[in-house]
Every structure is written in structure tokens, then in C-alpha cells.
TORKOL-4160 file (C-alpha; in steps of 0.2 Angstrom, whole numbers, padded with zeros to 4 digits, m for minus):
343
<pt num="1" X="m0096" Y="0048" Z="m0053"/>
<pt num="2" X="m0084" Y="0040" Z="m0066"/>
<pt num="3" X="m0075" Y="0025" Z="m0067"/>
<pt num="4" X="m0055" Y="0022" Z="m0068"/>
<pt num="5" X="m0042" Y="0009" Z="m0066"/>
<pt num="6" X="m0032" Y="0010" Z="m0050"/>
<pt num="7" X="m0017" Y="0018" Z="m0060"/>
<pt num="8" X="m0029" Y="0030" Z="m0071"/>
<pt num="9" X="m0034" Y="0036" Z="m0054"/>
<pt num="10" X="m0017" Y="0041" Z="m0047"/>
<pt num="11" X="m0011" Y="0048" Z="m0063"/>
<pt num="12" X="m0028" Y="0059" Z="m0065"/>
<pt num="13" X="m0025" Y="0065" Z="m0047"/>
<pt num="14" X="m0008" Y="0069" Z="m0051"/>
<pt num="15" X="m0013" Y="0079" Z="m0066"/>
<pt num="16" X="m0026" Y="0089" Z="m0056"/>
<pt num="17" X="m0013" Y="0092" Z="m0044"/>
<pt num="18" X="0001" Y="0098" Z="m0056"/>
<pt num="19" X="m0012" Y="0110" Z="m0065"/>
<pt num="20" X="m0015" Y="0118" Z="m0048"/>
<pt num="21" X="0002" Y="0119" Z="m0040"/>
<pt num="22" X="0018" Y="0123" Z="m0053"/>
<pt num="23" X="0030" Y="0116" Z="m0040"/>
<pt num="24" X="0025" Y="0098" Z="m0043"/>
<pt num="25" X="0037" Y="0088" Z="m0053"/>
<pt num="26" X="0038" Y="0070" Z="m0058"/>
<pt num="27" X="0053" Y="0059" Z="m0062"/>
<pt num="28" X="0060" Y="0042" Z="m0062"/>
<pt num="29" X="0065" Y="0028" Z="m0072"/>
<pt num="30" X="0056" Y="0026" Z="m0089"/>
<pt num="31" X="0043" Y="0040" Z="m0083"/>
<pt num="32" X="0041" Y="0049" Z="m0100"/>
<pt num="33" X="0033" Y="0032" Z="m0107"/>
<pt num="34" X="0024" Y="0027" Z="m0090"/>
<pt num="35" X="0017" Y="0043" Z="m0087"/>
<pt num="36" X="0016" Y="0049" Z="m0106"/>
<pt num="37" X="m0001" Y="0056" Z="m0104"/>
<pt num="38" X="0008" Y="0068" Z="m0091"/>
<pt num="39" X="0023" Y="0072" Z="m0101"/>
<pt num="40" X="0011" Y="0077" Z="m0116"/>
<pt num="41" X="0002" Y="0090" Z="m0104"/>
<pt num="42" X="0015" Y="0097" Z="m0093"/>
<pt num="43" X="0030" Y="0094" Z="m0105"/>
<pt num="44" X="0049" Y="0087" Z="m0101"/>
<pt num="45" X="0053" Y="0100" Z="m0089"/>
<pt num="46" X="0039" Y="0093" Z="m0076"/>
<pt num="47" X="0040" Y="0075" Z="m0081"/>
<pt num="48" X="0057" Y="0069" Z="m0083"/>
<pt num="49" X="0066" Y="0052" Z="m0086"/>
<pt num="50" X="0081" Y="0047" Z="m0076"/>
<pt num="51" X="0096" Y="0036" Z="m0076"/>
<pt num="52" X="0095" Y="0019" Z="m0068"/>
<pt num="53" X="0102" Y="0026" Z="m0053"/>
<pt num="54" X="0091" Y="0026" Z="m0038"/>
<pt num="55" X="0102" Y="0035" Z="m0025"/>
<pt num="56" X="0105" Y="0050" Z="m0038"/>
<pt num="57" X="0088" Y="0053" Z="m0043"/>
<pt num="58" X="0080" Y="0049" Z="m0025"/>
<pt num="59" X="0093" Y="0061" Z="m0016"/>
<pt num="60" X="0090" Y="0073" Z="m0030"/>
<pt num="61" X="0071" Y="0072" Z="m0026"/>
<pt num="62" X="0073" Y="0075" Z="m0007"/>
<pt num="63" X="0085" Y="0091" Z="m0011"/>
<pt num="64" X="0073" Y="0096" Z="m0023"/>
<pt num="65" X="0058" Y="0097" Z="m0010"/>
<pt num="66" X="0070" Y="0105" Z="0003"/>
<pt num="67" X="0073" Y="0118" Z="m0010"/>
<pt num="68" X="0054" Y="0121" Z="m0013"/>
<pt num="69" X="0048" Y="0109" Z="m0026"/>
<pt num="70" X="0035" Y="0095" Z="m0022"/>
<pt num="71" X="0042" Y="0080" Z="m0032"/>
<pt num="72" X="0034" Y="0064" Z="m0037"/>
<pt num="73" X="0050" Y="0052" Z="m0038"/>
<pt num="74" X="0045" Y="0034" Z="m0045"/>
<pt num="75" X="0055" Y="0019" Z="m0039"/>
<pt num="76" X="0052" Y="0005" Z="m0051"/>
<pt num="77" X="0048" Y="m0007" Z="m0037"/>
<pt num="78" X="0048" Y="m0004" Z="m0018"/>
<pt num="79" X="0062" Y="m0017" Z="m0017"/>
<pt num="80" X="0074" Y="m0004" Z="m0024"/>
<pt num="81" X="0072" Y="0007" Z="m0010"/>
<pt num="82" X="0087" Y="m0004" Z="m0003"/>
<pt num="83" X="0097" Y="0004" Z="m0015"/>
<pt num="84" X="0095" Y="0022" Z="m0009"/>
<pt num="85" X="0088" Y="0020" Z="0007"/>
<pt num="86" X="0100" Y="0035" Z="0015"/>
<pt num="87" X="0091" Y="0048" Z="0007"/>
<pt num="88" X="0074" Y="0042" Z="0017"/>
<pt num="89" X="0082" Y="0036" Z="0031"/>
<pt num="90" X="0095" Y="0049" Z="0036"/>
<pt num="91" X="0088" Y="0064" Z="0026"/>
<pt num="92" X="0071" Y="0066" Z="0022"/>
<pt num="93" X="0063" Y="0057" Z="0038"/>
<pt num="94" X="0073" Y="0069" Z="0049"/>
<pt num="95" X="0076" Y="0085" Z="0041"/>
<pt num="96" X="0060" Y="0093" Z="0050"/>
<pt num="97" X="0065" Y="0086" Z="0068"/>
<pt num="98" X="0082" Y="0091" Z="0066"/>
<pt num="99" X="0078" Y="0109" Z="0060"/>
<pt num="100" X="0066" Y="0112" Z="0073"/>
<pt num="101" X="0053" Y="0114" Z="0059"/>
<pt num="102" X="0063" Y="0126" Z="0048"/>
<pt num="103" X="0065" Y="0114" Z="0035"/>
<pt num="104" X="0054" Y="0100" Z="0027"/>
<pt num="105" X="0056" Y="0088" Z="0013"/>
<pt num="106" X="0037" Y="0086" Z="0005"/>
<pt num="107" X="0043" Y="0073" Z="m0009"/>
<pt num="108" X="0031" Y="0059" Z="m0013"/>
<pt num="109" X="0039" Y="0041" Z="m0017"/>
<pt num="110" X="0028" Y="0032" Z="m0028"/>
<pt num="111" X="0032" Y="0012" Z="m0029"/>
<pt num="112" X="0024" Y="m0004" Z="m0035"/>
<pt num="113" X="0024" Y="m0018" Z="m0022"/>
<pt num="114" X="0018" Y="m0035" Z="m0018"/>
<pt num="115" X="0020" Y="m0052" Z="m0025"/>
<pt num="116" X="0009" Y="m0064" Z="m0034"/>
<pt num="117" X="0015" Y="m0068" Z="m0052"/>
<pt num="118" X="0032" Y="m0077" Z="m0050"/>
<pt num="119" X="0046" Y="m0065" Z="m0050"/>
<pt num="120" X="0054" Y="m0069" Z="m0033"/>
<pt num="121" X="0059" Y="m0060" Z="m0018"/>
<pt num="122" X="0070" Y="m0047" Z="m0024"/>
<pt num="123" X="0056" Y="m0040" Z="m0033"/>
<pt num="124" X="0040" Y="m0046" Z="m0024"/>
<pt num="125" X="0041" Y="m0038" Z="m0007"/>
<pt num="126" X="0029" Y="m0025" Z="0002"/>
<pt num="127" X="0039" Y="m0018" Z="0015"/>
<pt num="128" X="0028" Y="m0006" Z="0022"/>
<pt num="129" X="0031" Y="m0011" Z="0038"/>
<pt num="130" X="0050" Y="m0008" Z="0037"/>
<pt num="131" X="0046" Y="0009" Z="0030"/>
<pt num="132" X="0033" Y="0013" Z="0043"/>
<pt num="133" X="0045" Y="0010" Z="0056"/>
<pt num="134" X="0056" Y="0025" Z="0052"/>
<pt num="135" X="0049" Y="0041" Z="0062"/>
<pt num="136" X="0044" Y="0056" Z="0049"/>
<pt num="137" X="0039" Y="0045" Z="0035"/>
<pt num="138" X="0021" Y="0043" Z="0030"/>
<pt num="139" X="0016" Y="0027" Z="0022"/>
<pt num="140" X="0000" Y="0026" Z="0012"/>
<pt num="141" X="m0006" Y="0008" Z="0005"/>
<pt num="142" X="m0023" Y="0011" Z="m0004"/>
<pt num="143" X="m0034" Y="m0004" Z="m0010"/>
<pt num="144" X="m0047" Y="0004" Z="m0023"/>
<pt num="145" X="m0045" Y="0017" Z="m0036"/>
<pt num="146" X="m0056" Y="0031" Z="m0027"/>
<pt num="147" X="m0043" Y="0030" Z="m0012"/>
<pt num="148" X="m0029" Y="0030" Z="m0023"/>
<pt num="149" X="m0032" Y="0045" Z="m0032"/>
<pt num="150" X="m0038" Y="0054" Z="m0016"/>
<pt num="151" X="m0024" Y="0048" Z="m0006"/>
<pt num="152" X="m0011" Y="0054" Z="m0018"/>
<pt num="153" X="m0019" Y="0071" Z="m0017"/>
<pt num="154" X="m0018" Y="0072" Z="0000"/>
<pt num="155" X="0002" Y="0066" Z="m0001"/>
<pt num="156" X="0006" Y="0078" Z="m0013"/>
<pt num="157" X="m0002" Y="0092" Z="m0001"/>
<pt num="158" X="0007" Y="0084" Z="0015"/>
<pt num="159" X="0022" Y="0094" Z="0021"/>
<pt num="160" X="0033" Y="0079" Z="0024"/>
<pt num="161" X="0040" Y="0063" Z="0014"/>
<pt num="162" X="0026" Y="0052" Z="0009"/>
<pt num="163" X="0028" Y="0033" Z="0003"/>
<pt num="164" X="0014" Y="0029" Z="m0009"/>
<pt num="165" X="0013" Y="0010" Z="m0012"/>
<pt num="166" X="0003" Y="0002" Z="m0028"/>
<pt num="167" X="0001" Y="m0016" Z="m0026"/>
<pt num="168" X="0006" Y="m0022" Z="m0044"/>
<pt num="169" X="m0009" Y="m0034" Z="m0045"/>
<pt num="170" X="m0021" Y="m0019" Z="m0043"/>
<pt num="171" X="m0011" Y="m0009" Z="m0058"/>
<pt num="172" X="m0014" Y="m0011" Z="m0075"/>
<pt num="173" X="0003" Y="m0003" Z="m0079"/>
<pt num="174" X="0011" Y="m0017" Z="m0069"/>
<pt num="175" X="0001" Y="m0030" Z="m0075"/>
<pt num="176" X="0003" Y="m0026" Z="m0093"/>
<pt num="177" X="0024" Y="m0028" Z="m0090"/>
<pt num="178" X="0022" Y="m0043" Z="m0079"/>
<pt num="179" X="0011" Y="m0051" Z="m0092"/>
<pt num="180" X="0025" Y="m0051" Z="m0106"/>
<pt num="181" X="0042" Y="m0058" Z="m0108"/>
<pt num="182" X="0036" Y="m0076" Z="m0109"/>
<pt num="183" X="0025" Y="m0075" Z="m0093"/>
<pt num="184" X="0008" Y="m0077" Z="m0103"/>
<pt num="185" X="0003" Y="m0092" Z="m0096"/>
<pt num="186" X="0005" Y="m0087" Z="m0078"/>
<pt num="187" X="m0012" Y="m0085" Z="m0070"/>
<pt num="188" X="m0013" Y="m0071" Z="m0058"/>
<pt num="189" X="m0026" Y="m0068" Z="m0044"/>
<pt num="190" X="m0032" Y="m0051" Z="m0048"/>
<pt num="191" X="m0045" Y="m0044" Z="m0036"/>
<pt num="192" X="m0057" Y="m0037" Z="m0049"/>
<pt num="193" X="m0065" Y="m0025" Z="m0036"/>
<pt num="194" X="m0048" Y="m0015" Z="m0034"/>
<pt num="195" X="m0043" Y="m0014" Z="m0051"/>
<pt num="196" X="m0056" Y="m0003" Z="m0059"/>
<pt num="197" X="m0070" Y="0007" Z="m0051"/>
<pt num="198" X="m0080" Y="0023" Z="m0047"/>
<pt num="199" X="m0070" Y="0037" Z="m0044"/>
<pt num="200" X="m0075" Y="0056" Z="m0040"/>
<pt num="201" X="m0076" Y="0068" Z="m0056"/>
<pt num="202" X="m0065" Y="0081" Z="m0045"/>
<pt num="203" X="m0053" Y="0074" Z="m0033"/>
<pt num="204" X="m0052" Y="0079" Z="m0014"/>
<pt num="205" X="m0039" Y="0074" Z="0000"/>
<pt num="206" X="m0042" Y="0060" Z="0010"/>
<pt num="207" X="m0037" Y="0062" Z="0028"/>
<pt num="208" X="m0021" Y="0053" Z="0030"/>
<pt num="209" X="m0023" Y="0040" Z="0045"/>
<pt num="210" X="m0040" Y="0037" Z="0043"/>
<pt num="211" X="m0046" Y="0019" Z="0040"/>
<pt num="212" X="m0062" Y="0013" Z="0031"/>
<pt num="213" X="m0074" Y="m0001" Z="0035"/>
<pt num="214" X="m0076" Y="m0010" Z="0021"/>
<pt num="215" X="m0089" Y="m0023" Z="0029"/>
<pt num="216" X="m0097" Y="m0025" Z="0045"/>
<pt num="217" X="m0098" Y="m0041" Z="0054"/>
<pt num="218" X="m0099" Y="m0047" Z="0073"/>
<pt num="219" X="m0087" Y="m0062" Z="0074"/>
<pt num="220" X="m0071" Y="m0057" Z="0069"/>
<pt num="221" X="m0062" Y="m0040" Z="0064"/>
<pt num="222" X="m0051" Y="m0043" Z="0049"/>
<pt num="223" X="m0037" Y="m0030" Z="0046"/>
<pt num="224" X="m0028" Y="m0027" Z="0030"/>
<pt num="225" X="m0020" Y="m0015" Z="0017"/>
<pt num="226" X="m0019" Y="m0016" Z="m0003"/>
<pt num="227" X="m0024" Y="m0033" Z="m0011"/>
<pt num="228" X="m0026" Y="m0042" Z="0008"/>
<pt num="229" X="m0042" Y="m0031" Z="0010"/>
<pt num="230" X="m0049" Y="m0039" Z="m0006"/>
<pt num="231" X="m0043" Y="m0056" Z="0000"/>
<pt num="232" X="m0052" Y="m0053" Z="0016"/>
<pt num="233" X="m0068" Y="m0046" Z="0008"/>
<pt num="234" X="m0068" Y="m0064" Z="m0003"/>
<pt num="235" X="m0065" Y="m0075" Z="0011"/>
<pt num="236" X="m0080" Y="m0066" Z="0021"/>
<pt num="237" X="m0092" Y="m0067" Z="0007"/>
<pt num="238" X="m0088" Y="m0087" Z="0008"/>
<pt num="239" X="m0090" Y="m0089" Z="0026"/>
<pt num="240" X="m0105" Y="m0078" Z="0028"/>
<pt num="241" X="m0112" Y="m0094" Z="0018"/>
<pt num="242" X="m0108" Y="m0103" Z="0035"/>
<pt num="243" X="m0116" Y="m0092" Z="0046"/>
<pt num="244" X="m0098" Y="m0083" Z="0050"/>
<pt num="245" X="m0100" Y="m0064" Z="0052"/>
<pt num="246" X="m0083" Y="m0055" Z="0047"/>
<pt num="247" X="m0078" Y="m0037" Z="0048"/>
<pt num="248" X="m0066" Y="m0030" Z="0036"/>
<pt num="249" X="m0055" Y="m0014" Z="0041"/>
<pt num="250" X="m0045" Y="m0006" Z="0027"/>
<pt num="251" X="m0032" Y="0004" Z="0035"/>
<pt num="252" X="m0027" Y="0014" Z="0019"/>
<pt num="253" X="m0011" Y="0021" Z="0028"/>
<pt num="254" X="0001" Y="0011" Z="0038"/>
<pt num="255" X="0009" Y="0027" Z="0047"/>
<pt num="256" X="0000" Y="0035" Z="0054"/>
<pt num="257" X="m0011" Y="0020" Z="0060"/>
<pt num="258" X="m0031" Y="0024" Z="0063"/>
<pt num="259" X="m0029" Y="0017" Z="0082"/>
<pt num="260" X="m0045" Y="0024" Z="0086"/>
<pt num="261" X="m0055" Y="0014" Z="0073"/>
<pt num="262" X="m0045" Y="m0003" Z="0074"/>
<pt num="263" X="m0048" Y="m0003" Z="0094"/>
<pt num="264" X="m0066" Y="0001" Z="0091"/>
<pt num="265" X="m0068" Y="m0013" Z="0080"/>
<pt num="266" X="m0058" Y="m0026" Z="0090"/>
<pt num="267" X="m0068" Y="m0021" Z="0104"/>
<pt num="268" X="m0085" Y="m0025" Z="0096"/>
<pt num="269" X="m0080" Y="m0042" Z="0089"/>
<pt num="270" X="m0067" Y="m0046" Z="0103"/>
<pt num="271" X="m0056" Y="m0055" Z="0088"/>
<pt num="272" X="m0043" Y="m0049" Z="0077"/>
<pt num="273" X="m0036" Y="m0057" Z="0061"/>
<pt num="274" X="m0021" Y="m0047" Z="0054"/>
<pt num="275" X="m0019" Y="m0051" Z="0033"/>
<pt num="276" X="m0002" Y="m0044" Z="0030"/>
<pt num="277" X="0008" Y="m0046" Z="0014"/>
<pt num="278" X="0023" Y="m0040" Z="0022"/>
<pt num="279" X="0035" Y="m0051" Z="0035"/>
<pt num="280" X="0027" Y="m0057" Z="0049"/>
<pt num="281" X="0042" Y="m0053" Z="0062"/>
<pt num="282" X="0044" Y="m0036" Z="0068"/>
<pt num="283" X="0031" Y="m0028" Z="0057"/>
<pt num="284" X="0013" Y="m0021" Z="0056"/>
<pt num="285" X="0005" Y="m0037" Z="0062"/>
<pt num="286" X="0014" Y="m0035" Z="0079"/>
<pt num="287" X="0012" Y="m0018" Z="0080"/>
<pt num="288" X="m0009" Y="m0018" Z="0079"/>
<pt num="289" X="m0008" Y="m0030" Z="0093"/>
<pt num="290" X="0003" Y="m0020" Z="0104"/>
<pt num="291" X="m0010" Y="m0005" Z="0100"/>
<pt num="292" X="m0023" Y="m0015" Z="0107"/>
<pt num="293" X="m0015" Y="m0022" Z="0121"/>
<pt num="294" X="m0008" Y="m0005" Z="0127"/>
<pt num="295" X="m0027" Y="0001" Z="0125"/>
<pt num="296" X="m0032" Y="m0014" Z="0136"/>
<pt num="297" X="m0044" Y="m0021" Z="0124"/>
<pt num="298" X="m0047" Y="m0040" Z="0128"/>
<pt num="299" X="m0046" Y="m0050" Z="0113"/>
<pt num="300" X="m0041" Y="m0065" Z="0102"/>
<pt num="301" X="m0027" Y="m0064" Z="0090"/>
<pt num="302" X="m0019" Y="m0071" Z="0075"/>
<pt num="303" X="m0011" Y="m0066" Z="0060"/>
<pt num="304" X="m0009" Y="m0072" Z="0041"/>
<pt num="305" X="0006" Y="m0065" Z="0034"/>
<pt num="306" X="0022" Y="m0067" Z="0023"/>
<pt num="307" X="0035" Y="m0077" Z="0035"/>
<pt num="308" X="0050" Y="m0080" Z="0025"/>
<pt num="309" X="0059" Y="m0075" Z="0008"/>
<pt num="310" X="0047" Y="m0076" Z="m0008"/>
<pt num="311" X="0052" Y="m0090" Z="m0019"/>
<pt num="312" X="0053" Y="m0088" Z="m0037"/>
<pt num="313" X="0042" Y="m0103" Z="m0040"/>
<pt num="314" X="0023" Y="m0097" Z="m0044"/>
<pt num="315" X="0016" Y="m0112" Z="m0037"/>
<pt num="316" X="0027" Y="m0111" Z="m0020"/>
<pt num="317" X="0021" Y="m0092" Z="m0019"/>
<pt num="318" X="0003" Y="m0099" Z="m0014"/>
<pt num="319" X="0009" Y="m0106" Z="0002"/>
<pt num="320" X="0020" Y="m0091" Z="0008"/>
<pt num="321" X="0009" Y="m0077" Z="0003"/>
<pt num="322" X="m0007" Y="m0073" Z="0012"/>
<pt num="323" X="m0022" Y="m0080" Z="0002"/>
<pt num="324" X="m0041" Y="m0083" Z="0004"/>
<pt num="325" X="m0039" Y="m0101" Z="0010"/>
<pt num="326" X="m0026" Y="m0096" Z="0023"/>
<pt num="327" X="m0038" Y="m0081" Z="0029"/>
<pt num="328" X="m0053" Y="m0093" Z="0029"/>
<pt num="329" X="m0043" Y="m0106" Z="0040"/>
<pt num="330" X="m0038" Y="m0093" Z="0053"/>
<pt num="331" X="m0056" Y="m0087" Z="0054"/>
<pt num="332" X="m0063" Y="m0103" Z="0058"/>
<pt num="333" X="m0050" Y="m0109" Z="0069"/>
<pt num="334" X="m0054" Y="m0093" Z="0080"/>
<pt num="335" X="m0071" Y="m0100" Z="0081"/>
<pt num="336" X="m0069" Y="m0118" Z="0081"/>
<pt num="337" X="m0051" Y="m0121" Z="0088"/>
<pt num="338" X="m0054" Y="m0140" Z="0092"/>
<pt num="339" X="m0061" Y="m0144" Z="0074"/>
<pt num="340" X="m0052" Y="m0148" Z="0057"/>
<pt num="341" X="m0053" Y="m0132" Z="0047"/>
<pt num="342" X="m0042" Y="m0139" Z="0032"/>
<pt num="343" X="m0056" Y="m0140" Z="0020"/>
């Protein structure tokens, strides 16, 4: 095993795949700078910069995928998918179903997501629930470098469109950018466990749609993705000192969901807490509850989500986004519902 940062792991997996498959190309805004190692190795024909026109270059990526290439299209932030959603919603996601399987669109859309650094609600959304709502899209949200690289390799081998989301607080490339422009005095709550870690010497694809149990526990099952997994792990370590046993399940992919592992874990503890940095209403947190209800599993349920528009003020973000204190409070309320859990 060797050690890599989150972004290095993703780029290394792409590099390995590009060496094996000449159909893989990478393009997007500022890509010659952001992916300069790939540019040096594979040249400007396969690693290309684009104008600031998401509709144009994502549309080109979908068309290129239908024509036989396997593009990785980078969107600067997931929020900007709002500019070019037609290519995903009405074309990439539907072409296989509409053509009876004769056409596919194996495009990987790579985008940073998430907040916690004071950039406001137009730049800090997560949106995996919105994207997973669309039939035909696969949505991947890794939490550690080893999973990030292996899931990117799986995405590049998948025969349909994949949205690959990287939380900005796990990505040193994003953190380097976010820490500039007068923001050096802002503290980010960055999970050290996720930004760097051991990775395999040769990448192998992980099964898409398979969750990972990060921590065993008997009192409550906490389910999350991305940074939320690390927040849950930190809360679980604190609560262990109070004799509260917390299991932490990392979904790793939002679409498809690992319904089997989810059901098994919640059946064991009888309690589910969903930690979701995406919006609460009509999203992942409600879908997980529906899956368990349809499976006729008895359980108690709570969620810690983003409930409203993310504010610009960094201090206000801590009241909006899921954090360790909100997770601890929710878990303690499960076990002691009549007791004051604000401490």
C-alpha cells in the first residue's frame, strides 16, 4: 500500500485508465492547470481546456460518449450543473432506455460539492439527491482516497452516465483554491481521515452500489456519504465514552443504493440516523426511510440534514450544515428522549 491525497487518488486512477483505454479523454474549465500531470503524460488532444460554457462542453461530452469515446467532463462546482442540466436530464440519462439499449452514453461528470467554507448557497450545495432522482444516472460520493480512486475506475468502466462528486473539504485542490483570495483567516473543519490515506498500488474497480461499514455499533445506525461519514465517525468516538455504541455506514453511492446492507444494519440496531449535507426535503434522507418501511423493518428514525438555503456567513453555516454536535444531539435524543441533550 501507498499513501495519497483524495485528489491524487482520483487522478491516479484516471491516469491508469487512460493508459489502458485510448477512448478516455478529459476536458473542462482550467483542466490543463488542474490536471497538469495528466496533460504532461497524455497530451493536449486527450486533456483539454474548454471555454466557460457548461452547456456546450457537457453537451459535447454526452455526444462524444454516444459516438464511442469515454469522456471525463469536469464541472467546476456541482451547482453549475444547473446551467447545463438538459444534457444529463433529457439525453444522457434516457438514451439507453429510448434506444432499447442500442445507444449508451458512458460519460463521467466529475464535480466538487459541499460547503463549510463560506461561499454561499450558489457554490456550496451537494445535490446528490436531486441527481439520483433521475432514472439512468449513477451518483457516486466517496469519503476516503482508496474508495475515490477505485470508484472512479468503476465509473470509467460503466456503460452509462456517472456523476462523480468530491466534497471540497476532502480535496486539496479545492482547499488550495478556497484558501486564497483573502480567506486565509477562515478555519475549515477538514476531516483529516478523509483527505489522505492508504491506497492500492494498482487500482481495481469497486462495485458500484455497495456500501461500507466504517464502524460497528449496537445502539444506532448512522448512514451518510462524503464528509458526513467523517462527522459521524467523530461523533461516534465521543459517544463511545458515554457508553453509546454507534454503527456508521458509508453508502459510497447514492444511486444505486445498497438497500440490502442498509436493511441489515438498521434491523440490528432498530434506529436510523441519516446525516445528509444535501437538502432535507424530497431527498436521500427520506428515500432511505422509504426503503426500510417498504421492507417492513421496525425502526426509529431521525435525520440531520441541510434544511434551507446555505448562507454566506461562515458562522451561520454551522447552524445549517450537519456537524458533529448536531449528530451527537440527535443520537442522544434517540436513547434519552426526555432528557435535555443540548450539552
